[in-house]
N, C-alpha and C positions, 0 to 999 in steps of 0.2 A: 445445400450452404445457402443461407440468405447472404444477397450482395449489400458490400456496404462500401459507401462513398467514401472516396479517397479524401481522408482529412489532413489539414498540415504540421509540422511538428512547427511548434511554440514554444518548445522548451526554452529555446536559447534566441529568442527575442528580445529587441529592448522595449518592453512596456510602456515605458514613460514615451520613448520615443512616438511610438504608435499612438497613444490617446493625447500628445502634443500636435500629431496631423489632424485630428475631429477639432481639437481646441483651434487649431489656425485656419479652421476651412472654409474662413471668411477671406482668406487669399484667394486670388482668381485663379491661381494653377492648382490649389490642392484643391478647392471646390472642382475644378473641372474634372479632374481625379476622380474625386467621390460621385459624381455625377453619371460618370461610365459603368460606375456598379450598380446604378438603378435604372439607366435609361441608354439606347431602346429597350434594355432587356433585364430584368434580375439575375442578377451574375450570382453563381456560386463559386467555391474555392475553382474548381476545376477549369475555369475561366481565368478567373481573375490569375491565377499562376502564371497564365502565359503575357499580363499585360505589360506592357513598356514603360517603367516608373525610373524616378531621379534615381541616380547612382548611392545615394546615399539610403536610400529606401527598399528596403526589402521585400518581395512579395507577399511574405509571411507578415511581416509588420503590416503594411496596406491591408491584409486580410484581419489583423485582428482590429483594427481602426475603424473596418466597415462594420466589423460585429460588435465593438462598444457603441458605436453610433446607432445601428440596427435597434440592437436591447434598447436603446435608451427612448427609443420611438415607438416602440409596440404598442399596440392596441389589443386589447384582449379578446378573446373566442369563446361562445359556451363549448365548444367542441373539444370534448379531451380523449387522450388515448387510452389503454388499457392500465397504464401506471398511474393513472388522475391526472396527469399532466395537461394543462390546457395549451391546443392551439394559438396562435397568436398572429398578427398581421400587420404592413405599415401601408398607410395610404400615402401612396406614391404619388410625388407630384402632379405629373402628366395625367394620372383618374379624373381630376376635379373638374376641365374642359369637357371630357367626354361626358363624363355622367352630367354636368351640366347641360349639353345640349341633347342630352336621353332624355330629361325632364321636359325641355321646353317642348318636346315633340311627344312626349306621353300622350298613347293612342293609336301609336303607330305611323307618324307621317314619316318616319325612318331618317333622319337630320333634315325635312323639311324637301324632299327630293319625289316624294308618292303623295303630295295631299290632292291632287287632281282624280286621282283615281276612281270611279265608280265602284260599286258595291259588287258589279258580276267580274270585274277585272279582279277586284282585289281579292275574290273568291279564289278564282285560280289563280293567281298567284299563292295564296294559304296552300293550296293542293299541290302545287309543285314544289312549295317548299316543304312540304309533311312529305311528299315521296322522296324527295332527293335526302332528307335526315333520316328517314326509315332504311334505304339501303347503304348510306354512309355508316350510319350509327352501329348496322347487323356487320357490316363487312371489316370494322374497327376489332368486332370481337368473332373472326373468324369466317363468316360466312362468304362462300366462296363461290359466285355467281358473279356476271359481268352486268354494269349498270344500265345497257341496254336491255337483257334479256328480262332484268328485275322490274325497269321500268313498264315494258310490256305486260308483264304479268300482273303489276297493278292496276294497270289501266285497262286492259280487257279482262279482268277479274277472272283470271281462270285460277283454278285449282293449283298447289303449289306441287312441285314433281320430286323436290330435292328438301331434306332438312335445312338446309342453305335459304332454298326458297321460303321456306313457312316461316324461318326466324325473320325475313324481311317481310310477310307479309303479318306476322305477328305483331312487330316494331310500327308499321302503318296504322294498323289496327289500334294499336295503342295511343300513336300520335292522334287519330282522328276522334279516338274516345276523350282525349284531353281537352283539344281544341273545340267540340262540340258539348262534351257536357263537365267533366271531370273540372275544368278550371272555374268554374262554380262553385266545388265541393270545399269542405273542408278535407285535410286530410287524415284517415284516422288506420286504424290498424285493417282494417276493414278493406279502406280502398288499397293501402301499400299491398297487400294481397291479392287484392283483385287487379293490379296493374301487372303485378308479378306472373298471375293467371293467362293474361293475355299477351305479357313477351315470351311465355313460356310456352303456351299450349303447343303439343306433339315434337316438341324439340330436347323433352330432359323427362324422366321418367316420373310418371303421374305421381307417386308418393311424396315428391320434391319439390311440388307444386304448391304455391300459395301457402309454406310454412317456412320458418326462419331455420337454417342448416345446424345440423349438430356438431358437437366436437369429433365426434367420431368417424365425421367425414371427412376430416384430414382435409381441407381447401385451403390451398394457397395460390395468390398471382406469382406464377412462374413464366419462364421462357417455356414456347411449344415444341423447342428443340430437344434436344437429349441431354442439353448442357448441365439441368437439373438446379440452373440459378432462379435462384427462388427472390421475387423482387418485395412481398407483404405477405406477411403469418398474419390474416385478419385474426380481430380477437376473438374471445371464448363467447361461446354460445349466453353463458350468464350476462357477461358484460354486454351483448347486443339487446338482449331482453329489458336492462334497463336502460341503456341509453338511447333505444330509438324512442321512448315517451318522451325525452328532452327532446329528439330529432322533431317528433311531430308538433311538439309545442312550438319547437323553435320555426319551423314551415308552417306554421298556423297561425304566428305572429302574437303567441301567446305566453311567450317567455321574456322576462323583462329584461332589456340589453338597450346598452346606449344604439340610437338610429345608425342602422347601418344602411344603404342604400340598395335598394330591389337587385338591380345587376349584380352586386357584392355579392347580396345575401343568395342571388340563385345560384353562384358560382360554391360557395360553401355548403347550400346544400348539395350541390352535384358532388362536391368533395368528401361529404359526411357519408353518403351514402357509399360511394368508392373503398373508404376507409374499412368501414363495419362490414362490409360484404357482406351480409346479413342471409343470404339465399346460396344456394349450389351453383347456382348459373343463372345468369342475365344480370348481374350487379351492375355491368359497366352502362349498359341500355336502360335500366333502371334508373341511374345517375342522371343519365342525359335528360331523358324526361321528365324526370323532377323538376331539372333544370328548367323547361321549357312551362311544365306546369304552374311552378311561381310568379316568372315572369308574366302568364296572362293570366292568371288571376291575378294580380296587380295592373294590369291593363295596358302592358308592352305588347299590344298583341301582334305590332310588325316583327317580333323576332319570331311569328311563324314562319314568314319570306325565308327568314335564312336558315339554310342547312348547315349547321356552324360544324357538324361532325362529317361533312364531305372535308373541310378546309382541317379540322383536325387530323382525318385521318392522310393527308400530306405530310403529317409532322408527328406520327405517333410517337415514334422513339422519345422526342420532345414533351410528348403529352405524359407520357408512363414516366420521364425523370419529373416532371415538374409535381406529381405524387410522391415520386421517391426524395426530392431536395426536400417539401415540405414537410415529409413525416422524419426524414434523418438529421436536419440540419436545426435544431432548436425549436422545433415544432412549428417555423415558419411559415404559415400559411400563404404568404405575400407569391413562393414562387407559383401556386398553381392559379391565384387569383392573374398574375399579372399574365402567364402564358393564355387564360382564357378570355382577357380582355384583348389579349393583340390577335387572336383568332377571332373574335366577335368584330373587330374593324374590320378584316381582310374580308367578312363574310358581308358585311356592308357594303362594302368599296365594291367586292365583285357585285352584289345585287346592284347597286346604282349603274355599275357598266352594262348589266346584262337589260335593266330597265330602259335607259336614256337611249340603248341601242335598239331593244326591241320597237320602244314608242316611235321613232326615226324609222324605222322601216317597215313599221305598222302602217304608219301614216300613208307610207307613200304606197304601198301594196292595197291600203283601203279605197284609195283614190280610182285607181286604175281598176281594180275589182269589181267596184259598182259602176263606175262608168261605162265600161265596154260589156261585163257581164253578168251585169245586176243580182250581184253573189249576196247574201241574205249575212249577216255578225258570224253565225256559225261556221258557215260553209269559210268565212275567210280566215275565221282563226285555226282552222283544222289545216289551211294551206300555210298560214304561218309556223305552226307546228313541222308540217311536214319543210318547211325552207330551214329550219333549224335542225333536224335529222331527217336526212335523206334515207336510214334505214328505217325507220317507223311505217308502222303500218296499223290502220282501224279496221273495226267491220262497225256491222248494224248495232252489235247490242253495248260494243262501246261508246260510240257514238253517242247512242241514247242518255246511256249513265253519266256522259260527260257533262251533257248541255241541259238535263232531262227532260226530255221529248220524248214523243210517243215512235212507236217501230215507222208506221206511215212517214211521219216526217223525216226521219233518221234516212231511211231507205230515197225519199225525196232528195234531200241535201247529197249523198252520195251517188246517185245516178246523174243529175246534173253536172257533179265535178267530173266524174267520168266522161259523160257528152262532151263537154269542152275539153277533154284531153289533159286535163289537171291530173288525174287518178287512171290506176288500173284495177282492174278485180282481176281473185286470183280462187279458187277454191280450194280450201283444205278440209278435209276430211268433209265434215258436214257444216263447215262455215266459211263463206265466202269474207276477204281480207282484200283490202282496199292499198295500194300501193302508190307512192308518187311518180311521177314523170318529171323530164328536163324541163315542163315548160311552167314548173313553179317556180325554177329559180331565173327562166326567162320572164314570167311575171314582173320579180323584182328589178331585173336588168332593165328592161323598159320604161321603168319609172323614175329611175333613181336618177 
């Protein structure tokens, strides 16, 4: 059974009174009421029905007024449902300042606070962002492994041991391919299928990879439990084959539309793939990959720092609801746009805090490390990594790969750190791993 949103009973309301609310919204009290339906969250009826209102206004009348006002301000999109009706959206007032700040810092300064970083540090932040995004996006789709184990697998470049680890590795490989290569290419059917091959490798049946799903495969978006609740029945195969051409033109900026800000357009691209659900599996990860592809293609490269799926994972129910509201409430895409903008803001703020904390700590650690122990930058960065994660480990091949250095140089780096008491080594099978000691914590405290 497909899940339907609760709808208010508007059969007995005074519609003239409701429209009068809209006409009188310049009054401060009424304006405040309406603002609460837009900010800080774009609300649906399931929240509006609990709002405390003046005694002479029912919640149903207030909802009717909200919908009346929204319909008057909708902007069209080129995204349509299987019935031929188009999704639309509202340009929320709070969007303007956020998008303006993003444009002032196009090229990746992330609102001004990362302008001073050098290329090497920039690469490390991008690498961190890609790893975190690959893990979280896969976990959103059911990958059952811990972040620590997944990070260790990616850093050490070991082979996945489970399908869940394979899913994460696939997503990481696809993210890297976008950042290094595909951001410079236009989307085509071939590239669409290639990205699907990358994320689906060794996790679904070979004959389902790199092709659109068939009607006979009966794919739906449903609860993972036994409730049988269905949230979305994707369009038929014929509709997908037709609309995917419009999607490709839209993503390549080849479809004539009024101007849409690149961040908003990236969110629409994300939604469109999720709605079409063109493959038997991997649609969610693919949708989020295209979000990044479009922003990197348009030089918003700082988004490579931001593992937005890590934030979405903390509110996965609201993420699903954003799709649901958009599809079932007047095809109003504003719900999905609003949700994603709020998560982007949180991602930026989290990165800001991480960047400032890391910069301050690193400055202190660098000073003592160089003065007392004469450590090089690679060794200091490794100690900083251990400071952030006491359960971390590294090896000679991992240190080589991360820093792009020879085996001889990597061994020298690690042996020196072991000699100073910062690391201890343990043999596990054929490989030697290096773990941190309490001296790393002490290094920071002495210089705090």
